[in-house]
C-alpha positions in Angstrom: 52.2 -22.4 16.3 54.7 -20.0 14.4 53.1 -17.8 11.7 54.1 -19.1 8.3 55.9 -17.7 5.6 52.1 -15.8 5.0 52.2 -14.2 7.7 53.6 -11.4 5.3 51.5 -11.3 3.3 48.5 -10.8 5.7 49.9 -7.9 7.0 50.3 -6.3 3.5 46.2 -6.9 3.4 45.7 -5.7 6.7 47.9 -2.6 5.6 46.3 -2.0 2.7 42.9 -2.4 4.4 44.0 -0.1 6.8 44.9 2.6 4.5 41.5 2.2 2.6 39.1 2.6 6.1 41.4 5.6 6.9 41.0 7.3 3.5 37.6 6.8 3.2 37.1 8.2 6.9 39.3 11.6 5.3 37.0 11.6 2.5 33.7 11.2 4.2 34.8 14.6 6.5 34.8 16.1 2.2 31.1 14.5 1.3 27.7 16.9 2.6 25.8 14.7 5.1 22.8 16.7 4.6 21.2 16.1 1.5 17.6 15.8 1.2 17.3 12.1 2.9 20.0 12.4 4.9 19.9 10.3 8.4 22.4 12.4 9.6 21.2 15.7 9.2 17.9 15.3 11.7 14.7 17.6 12.1 12.8 16.0 15.2 13.0 15.3 18.4 12.5 11.1 17.2 15.6 11.5 14.4 17.6 12.9 17.0 17.3 10.4 19.5 17.9 7.9 16.7 21.1 9.2 15.6 22.6 9.2 19.0 21.8 5.7 19.2 23.5 5.3 15.8 26.9 6.9 16.9 26.6 5.2 20.3 26.7 2.0 18.2 29.3 3.6 15.8 31.2 4.0 19.0 31.3 0.4 20.8 31.8 -0.9 17.1 35.0 1.3 16.6 36.5 0.2 19.8 36.2 -3.7 19.2 37.4 -3.4 15.9 40.4 -1.1 17.5 40.9 -3.9 20.1 41.1 -7.0 17.9 43.0 -5.1 15.1 45.5 -3.9 17.8 45.7 -7.7 19.0 45.9 -9.2 15.8 48.9 -7.0 14.6 50.5 -7.4 17.6 50.0 -11.3 17.1 51.2 -10.8 14.1 54.3 -8.9 14.4 55.1 -10.9 17.8 55.6 -14.2 16.1 56.1 -14.0 13.0 58.8 -16.3 10.8 62.2 -14.5 11.6 63.6 -16.6 9.2 63.4 -20.3 6.8 64.9 -22.0 9.1 62.3 -20.6 12.0 59.0 -21.8 8.9 60.0 -25.0 9.0 59.2 -25.2 13.2 56.5 -26.8 14.6 55.0 -24.8 17.0 53.7 -26.4 21.3 51.1 -28.5 21.0 48.0 -26.8 21.7 46.4 -26.6 25.4 44.0 -25.2 27.1 43.2 -21.4 27.1 43.7 -19.0 30.3 40.1 -18.9 32.4 40.8 -15.8 32.9 41.2 -14.3 29.4 38.4 -16.2 27.8 36.5 -15.7 30.7 37.0 -11.6 30.5 36.5 -11.5 26.8 33.3 -12.9 27.4 32.3 -10.9 29.8 33.6 -7.9 27.7 31.6 -9.2 24.5 28.5 -9.0 27.0 29.3 -5.4 28.2 29.2 -4.0 25.2 26.3 -6.0 23.4 24.6 -4.5 27.1 26.2 -0.8 26.0 24.2 -1.1 22.4 20.6 -3.0 23.4 19.8 -0.7 26.8 19.6 2.4 24.0 17.8 0.5 21.4 15.2 -0.9 23.3 15.0 1.9 24.9 14.7 4.5 21.5 12.4 1.6 19.7 10.0 2.2 22.7 10.5 6.2 22.8 9.6 6.2 18.8 6.6 3.5 18.5 4.2 6.1 20.6 3.7 9.6 21.4 4.9 10.2 24.8 2.7 10.6 27.5 3.1 14.1 27.9 2.8 14.9 24.9 -0.3 13.2 24.0 -3.1 15.4 24.5 -1.8 18.0 21.9 -0.7 14.9 19.4 -2.2 15.2 15.9 -3.6 11.7 14.0 -2.4 11.0 10.1 -3.5 7.7 8.5 -0.8 6.6 5.9 -2.0 4.0 3.6 0.4 2.7 1.4 -0.5 1.6 -2.7 1.5 0.0 -5.7 3.1 2.7 -5.6 1.8 5.7 -3.8 1.1 6.8 -0.7 -2.5 8.3 1.0 -2.9 10.5 3.7 -6.2 10.4 5.4 -7.2 13.5 8.3 -9.8 11.9 10.4 -9.8 15.0 12.7 -11.4 16.8 9.5 -14.3 17.0 7.8 -15.4 17.8 4.3 -18.0 18.1 2.3 -18.5 16.7 -0.7 -21.0 14.7 -2.8 -22.2 11.3 -3.1 -22.8 9.1 -6.0 -26.8 10.1 -6.0 -25.4 14.3 -6.1 -25.9 14.6 -2.1 -24.0 17.2 0.0 -22.0 14.3 2.8 -19.7 15.5 5.2 -16.2 13.3 5.4 -12.5 13.2 5.8 -10.5 14.0 3.5 -7.5 12.8 2.2 -4.4 13.8 -0.3 -1.8 12.0 -2.1 1.9 11.3 -1.7 2.2 15.4 0.7 1.6 14.9 3.5 1.0 18.1 5.1 1.2 18.3 8.7 1.6 21.0 11.7 5.1 21.7 12.9 6.3 21.4 16.3 3.3 19.2 17.4 4.0 15.4 17.4 1.8 13.7 14.8 0.9 10.1 15.2 0.6 8.3 11.9 -1.2 5.8 11.3 0.3 2.4 9.1 -2.1 0.3 6.5 -1.3 -0.9 2.9 -4.0 -2.1 0.9 -1.6 -4.6 -1.0 1.9 -5.3 -0.6 3.9 -4.8 2.6 5.9 -1.3 2.2 8.1 0.7 4.5 7.3 4.4 5.3 10.3 6.3 6.0 11.0 9.9 6.5 14.8 9.9 7.1 15.7 13.3 8.2 11.8 12.9 10.9 12.1 9.2 11.5 13.3 5.9 11.0 11.8 2.8 8.9 8.4 1.3 10.2 6.9 -1.3 7.5 3.7 -1.1 6.5 2.4 -4.5 7.0 -1.0 -6.0 5.6 -3.4 -7.4 8.3 -1.8 -5.2 10.9 -2.6 -2.2 12.2 1.3 -0.1 12.8 2.3 3.4 13.6 5.1 5.8 14.4 4.8 9.5 15.3 7.0 12.2 14.2 7.8 15.9 15.3 9.3 18.6 13.0 11.2 21.2 14.7 10.0 24.3 12.8 8.8 24.9 9.5 9.6 22.5 6.3 10.1 20.6 3.7 11.0 16.7 3.8 11.7 13.6 1.2 9.8 10.5 1.8 10.5 6.8 0.5 9.0 3.2 0.7 12.0 1.7 1.7 10.8 -2.2 1.6 10.6 -3.9 -2.1 7.1 -3.6 -3.0 6.7 -4.4 -6.9 8.2 -2.7 -10.1 8.3 0.4 -9.1 10.0 0.2 -5.9 12.4 2.6 -6.3 10.1 5.9 -7.4 7.4 4.8 -4.7 8.3 8.7 -3.1 6.7 11.4 -1.0 7.0 14.5 0.4 6.4 16.0 4.0 5.2 19.7 4.3 5.9 20.8 8.3 3.7 23.9 8.5 3.2 26.8 11.9 -0.2 26.7 13.7 -2.2 29.0 11.4 -0.5 28.1 7.8 -1.4 24.9 9.1 -5.0 25.5 9.5 -5.5 28.0 6.6 -4.4 25.0 4.8 -6.7 22.7 6.4 -9.4 25.5 5.6 -8.6 25.3 2.1 -8.5 21.3 1.6 -11.5 21.2 3.6 -13.5 23.4 0.2 -14.5 21.2 -3.0 -12.6 21.1 -6.0 -12.3 25.3 -7.4 -14.4 25.9 -10.1 -12.6 28.4 -13.0 -15.4 29.2 -14.9 -17.2 30.8 -12.3 -13.7 33.0 -11.1 -12.3 33.8 -14.6 -15.8 35.0 -15.8 -15.5 37.2 -19.4 -12.1 35.3 -20.2 -11.6 34.2 -23.1 -11.5 31.2 -24.6 -8.1 30.4 -25.6 -6.3 32.5 -23.6 -3.8 30.1 -22.0 -3.8 27.0 -24.3 0.1 25.7 -24.2 -0.4 22.8 -26.8 3.6 22.4 -27.0 4.6 20.9 -24.2 8.4 19.3 -23.7 9.6 16.1 -25.0 11.7 14.0 -22.2 13.8 11.1 -22.2 12.4 7.6 -20.7 14.3 8.4 -17.6 14.8 11.8 -17.0 14.8 13.9 -13.8 11.6 15.3 -13.2 12.3 18.1 -11.3 14.3 21.4 -11.6 17.0 23.2 -9.1 14.7 25.3 -7.6 13.2 22.5 -5.6 16.4 22.2 -4.1 17.3 25.4 -3.2 14.0 26.1 -1.1 11.4 23.8 -1.5 9.1 25.0 1.2 8.5 28.5 -0.5 7.9 26.3 -3.9 5.3 24.9 -2.4 4.0 27.9 -0.8 4.1 29.1 -4.4 2.1 26.3 -5.7 -1.1 26.8 -3.3 -1.6 30.4 -5.5 -4.2 30.5 -8.2 -3.3 32.7 -11.0 -4.8 35.7 -11.4 -5.5 35.2 -15.0 -4.2 33.8 -18.2 -6.9 30.6 -17.4 -8.8 29.2 -19.8 -12.3 28.6 -19.0 -13.1 26.6 -22.4 -10.3 24.6 -22.1 -10.7 23.8 -18.5 -14.4 22.7 -19.2 -13.2 20.6 -21.6 -10.8 18.5 -19.4 -13.2 18.4 -16.7 -15.9 16.7 -19.4 -13.3 14.5 -20.9 -12.4 13.6 -17.3 -15.6 11.9 -17.0 -15.7 10.8 -20.7 -12.7 8.6 -20.2 -13.3 6.8 -17.3 -10.8 9.1 -15.1 -13.3 9.6 -12.7 -14.3 5.8 -11.9 -10.8 5.9 -10.1 -10.0 8.9 -8.6 -11.9 11.4 -6.4 -13.2 15.0 -7.1 -15.0 16.6 -4.4 -17.9 19.1 -5.5 -17.6 17.1 -9.5 -19.4 14.1 -7.5 -16.1 11.7 -8.9 -15.8 9.1 -5.7 -12.6 6.5 -6.9 -10.9 4.9 -4.6 -8.5 3.6 -7.0 -6.1 6.1 -7.7 -5.0 9.4 -5.2 -7.7 12.4 -4.7 -7.2 15.2 -6.9 -9.7 17.6 -5.4 -6.5 20.1 -5.0 -3.9 18.4 -6.9 -2.6 21.7 -8.8 -1.8 22.7 -5.0 0.8 19.9 -4.8 4.4 20.3 -5.5 4.8 16.8 -7.3 2.9 14.2 -8.9 3.4 10.8 -9.8 4.2 10.2 -6.1 7.1 12.6 -5.2 9.0 12.0 -8.6 8.0 14.5 -11.2 7.5 18.4 -10.3 3.7 19.4 -10.7 4.1 22.0 -14.0 2.4 21.2 -16.9 5.0 20.4 -19.2 5.5 17.5 -16.3 2.3 17.0 -15.8 1.0 16.3 -19.8 4.8 13.7 -19.6 2.5 12.2 -16.8 -0.9 11.8 -19.1 1.1 11.4 -22.4 2.7 8.2 -21.3 2.3 7.2 -17.4 3.8 3.6 -17.8 7.5 5.1 -19.2 7.4 7.8 -16.0 6.8 4.7 -13.4 7.2 0.9 -15.3 3.3 -1.4 -13.8 1.6 1.7 -12.4 -1.7 1.2 -11.8 -2.7 4.2 -13.6 -1.5 2.3 -16.9 -2.6 -0.9 -16.7 -6.3 -1.1 -15.5 -6.8 2.8 -17.3 -5.6 3.0 -20.3 -4.9 -0.2 -21.3 -7.7 -1.9 -19.5 -10.0 0.7 -20.9 -8.2 1.1 -24.4 -8.0 5.0 -23.4 -6.8 6.7 -26.6 -5.9 10.7 -25.3 -5.2 13.2 -29.1 -3.0 16.3 -28.1 -5.4 18.3 -28.0 -7.6 16.0 -25.4 -4.1 15.9 -23.2 -3.5 19.7 -23.3 -7.3 20.1 -21.7 -6.6 17.6 -19.2 -3.6 19.5 -18.3 -5.2 22.3 -18.0 -8.0 20.9 -16.3 -5.8 19.5 -13.2 -3.6 22.0 -13.3 -6.6 24.8 -12.5 -7.9 22.3 -9.5 -5.9 24.4 -6.6 
């Protein structure tokens, strides 16, 4: 049947759609695809193979689009109504199509799917397990998802801590929200969750893999060189899913070993290190006031986040107030913070919240949401529910235990936690 007067409308729609697609393509050339969570800027072998697969899929889909679009445009032009009389004509009766054309189209469709399916299956298998030739050199970490933060355990390392009776015991240490890995070495990551389904995603290093309740899962990553990478939970998991973030820091072999050795030490004691320091020397009672949805980091982490992270590892040479820090240490216990958090060397063994033994050395807090400085730390302690609605610290800590903090209490806790390098 010949196309009716609506063919002109279809032509205009097709032309408009083509113009929009062309403009999108051209404007895409001006967009920076190198953002902190860009999958188009791979920094490891897994991510590179996945982006190559993405390009294969794009080229196949583009070919199909061009062929189908060209045939559609040809049919619309060839069989359009030439005049008013032509519009009234009724086309010939429908008949069975050309078998060769139909078989050819089916074969071409199957071939296109094979082109996509074969490398897809190959890359799924590749990204699931460390290649056999690299397995002996791989490093193992366990990532566990909570609402809404990530815990990273290092089963190969052993740290000293105190049990509830005060006895020194050895245990694998863990960190929260900042996964430090050796660069240039495959890292096998076991994926677990203690509550709902989460999805572990480091865009520049590997694709998304789900953390399933009661089901073991894993993936592997490798960073080409030292760097600082953004991670994200990619599966809706509750009220604050959008702010469930983490960081991955890749270090050279020597720097990574130094970091491991420092993490295995118990909590830093400022009073012993700052003997004779005058009380009140570093009392910062005035903190910034933040709006509810204000961004929690400065541009310095965009400029050179790895150097900023390295600077965060160093303890201040002077200016700390041992008396104020000791007050914060006592408040940490009396306000029941120690029932949820572990601080090795202090006898605090909590498993509900992140370990804080060396929290002062992390570049971010609140699951990668806030830069780790005094103002942001005070912001988190003062109103955690405004920063991350529905979080456990607020619901099961502040609300359930009716925790009330004065400005002086908050200042002491800020000083104590900042000292834990």
